[in-house]
C-alpha positions, 0 to 999 in steps of 0.5 A: 491168558485172558480171552481176547477180543479176537477170540470172542469176535471169531466165535461170534462170526462163526455163530453168525455164519450159521445164523446170519438173521441174528446179526442185528441182535448181536450188534452191541456185542460186535460194537463193543469188540471194536472198543479197547475195553476188556469185555471179558472182565467182570469189572466192565460195567457197561457190559461184558461177556459171560459164558454159560452151558445149556445141558440137556439130559437124554430126556430133553430136560434142561439143567438149571441152577439157583443163582444165589446172588440174583435169586434167579434160576438160570443155566450154569455159567459165569464170568471168564477167569484170567486163566481161561483160554476159550469161551467153551472152556470157561462154560465148562469150568463154570458148569463143573464149579456150579454142578460138579459135572465134569467137562469130560461128561459133556458131549456137544450137540451134534452139528455144534461141535465148533459153534461157537468154539467147542 
């Protein structure tokens, strides 16, 4: 079942409950969630949701990958697939696809186990 607007909205609102000062910066996303366009689809060219994983090792180094299409060095991540059921699940799937790191090897940052939707 593809990611729904309600699922994405809940994740954003959960995040904003912790970081209310960022509501203005997320205004365009909140507005997009009010429209019928599928913002989890890569074919929505006005803008769409992607999911990424920020991975730190015990020394605090951040994992980056070379994005072959753009030539940029980015955090691992990408588009939701129709089978993805959560934003965190999408991020973990993309992390595994791009780096080989299995989801069970990843531990959420303490205090953020459910933000946005682990």
